[in-house]
Phi, psi and omega in degrees: 000137177286123181303331182290343180275352179292140182273114181303332182293338179295320179291321180293329178292319178297315181297321183293327183262358180070201182205144181236131173249117175271115194239132176272120182268001179080185186282344181152329178287119181301335181290350181270359174296141179279163177299322179294324178296315180297321179297315180295320180296322182292340182257001186285140170270328182228133178240115179244110189231148172299143182306325184293336184241007182301314181293331180294318186267333187297329182295340181262357179275154181287160178297135178090002179297142179281126181234075177300137185276136173272135176250119181273118181247119180272175184297325180296315180296318180297319180293332181278001177087016177289128182300138180273118178287153180312133183281174185300320182300317179294320179296317179298310184295320181297316180292319181293322179297335180277004176088013183263160177272121186248134169249122177253105185261131179236158176293140178073235185238135182299330181293342179254011181249111183298323179295320179298321179298319178295320180293325176297317179297323178296319177297314181299321181296330181259005179073023179274121181294141179214162175223163179238125175252106183298155176230172177289118181295138181302319183292344178256318183292319183296311177301325179297319179285339179273356181075036182237093177296138182273340180226156172243184186294345179278355177079051182303140174288133180239130178235154182238140184216136173260112185299332184290325185250000184295138177266171178301324179295320178300312180299321181296318182292314182286334177292329180276350182273151177257003183281179177282137181239129177251116186249127172269123183211199173232169178304322183286330187260352185293326179293321177294322177296321178297319179295322178299319181292320177296317179296331181273358174125350178287144181288142180300335181270013177295129181300147181215132171239139181235126182236128178249147179055040184303144179072003176247170180285002172266359185303139174213137184235135176246141176248129182205202171230171178302327184275344186246355187299321180298319180293320179299316179294323181289314181294325179277002181056034176284323178228149359286152182203146176298341180265019182297339181277002181294136182291146177226160170245122179249132178249121184251131175080032177303134185271003175258141180304146181301328181295337181281345184298328179296325178288329184266352183280076186285333188275306183290346180266008176299148190299329181241032187303122176079357181292132171271114185247123179276125179245103185280062178217163177289163179302320181296316181290326189269359189306304183291324178295316180295322177298319180295318179297320178297326180294338176269003179093003183277166176244096182287145179229107184277130176229108179295134177252346176229154173240147182255130180229157178296159177295152181296324178240101186281353186299321181298317179294321180295317179297321181294318180295319177296322177295328178299319182286326185270005174088028181283337190241147172269324182229154163230133184243124179256124182255003179195162174297324180296326177294319176300315181298318181296315179293321180297317179296322179292322175300312182297326178297325181266002181076024179261165174221193187298342180295341179292346179275001181303130178084358181248134177280140185239131177242146177230139187287340182192182187294320181293319177295319178298320179296322178295324177292317179299320177297328178285343182103016182241125176265117183294144178275337183220123172228136183307134178278342179245241182298131180274082182200176177301320179296319178295323179295319180295327180298328182260354185284130181285145176291156179293132179234110184299342179281315185263343182248102181295336181234140186253018189247142179241133175265120182240091175278128185205182181282161180290341183251014182292154179282168183267006186305310184292318180300310181298320181293320180292320178297321179296331179276001175098008183264149169270139186236126168266098183272104191244131174285109181268336180199160177250144174252126179236159180295134181288166175290153178300146177290171179304158185302321182293328177290317179299320180294320179295323179294310184283332185266001178088021179284344177260145180274331181205156174232133176257119177256121185258359177191165177296325181294328179292328176295306183299316184289320180296314178298324181290322184264341186227348182099171184278132177303147179299153184289349175276345183286132178286127180256122180241130185238148186281340181192174183301321181295317178295319179298320179298318178297319179299316180294325177296335177267013175081019181260145177268119182275119182262328186228132177235124181296138179289341178222152179283068182221135180295328178294316179292329177295314178296321179297319179295322177295320178298319178296322177297315179297320179295317179295321179295320179295315182295322180296320179295317181294319180294329179276359181073021180259154176293143177287127181225163177272156179306322182293341179277355181265352182287153182304129177078006182287142174241155176300122184244158180277140174247167183259000000 
């Protein structure tokens, strides 16, 4: 097509009417969002999402995106005269008419959402351009996370049914089928659905698995038959319950033996599945640690125990940075991410950038500090090959050589409470050290009341202590963790401090590394799970063992 033949008014019409992306957010696991979904979310002006998936999609939207809230009004509320807030279709159309890019996010896949189909038709009727970004359908994703294959090598017939809208004819047809049936229901209605299937011709001993909160760390799966599911729920005290309305996915007629589900249950068998783990570090510090904990099935909860503030007398830091530029130093050594941040902020204050490090050797105490330098535009010349600590850095640090080192001075920006290990070691190697306070560490403000109560009341399954100061500060701002909480420490010194505060240390990292600490906790969780299974006991989390504890929902 000749570009000159394009009608400019077509573009103005698109701009005037905006654009709508109907997006499938999947069953609940944020990791199931597609790359196209993340791309669409990052470009959205308006995000209209179902309440169940708002948190899943909002993290990928840009800062300042408009997120009008949907209010779900049931028939009881409507009958009671509660005003009906504008529905999703009206919100979508209103935003699109104003020329904005709208993302309409639904649970699962838009193609299986009847409301989304109606909204698409409304867009088409007004000439509003739209696209559909498919998502992982709940009826397919949940069984996969529950370890329940829907087909076997013989090519089993698979059917899907919504118990809420199913007609008598639907029940009759699926009852006469021998294929696998995936039923969308609730905890309260799944037993009635099982009875409908038996009445329609399915045998009472037909295998049945029921999964609630699928693909999230709240997931729980029960194995029964059509004839026994009501009894299983009653004996397990699952029902009656105020949470009976929670949606479930039930798979009827699974062609794999029920005993095999334990082998296929890859998600719920993760070593720390569902554990609420307290990480007493800031979000920036805890990012990689929290990601590692999530890979083990845990739910990390970051609580800062220290706050970082500028030094009381900034003149020393200012002189050192100026000396860095004028060639006073041969080396600069960074012992923390906060030290990198402090120097970077001082650079920006003076209008400097990473080019000011030209000709200066740069050392970083560990991988996280090195990563912060790389983000700044500086590639460190020295990172410990062994232990990521001041001692590890000293093992690899070269002694001062007057022939090869024209300058004998090292700039060491650090915290006001740092130990003297590195300074003493560098002096012993023949270097002069400018030991400069780059920032102060102070005790953080107490966490919210519900977090403090969870810490003291046993609501957390484990706490990771990464230093002696995190022990002292957490106890100081939030209280002592409950005795059912698993205490994991990064090293002997931290463990000693924990014991001095009356805590029982359950896990000790084999190396002073946060990654090894998380790994050690996972190994502890796996051993605990295996011991319960060998004893014929149900697998439970530490927080469920405290007196009066009930199975609670995690996020």
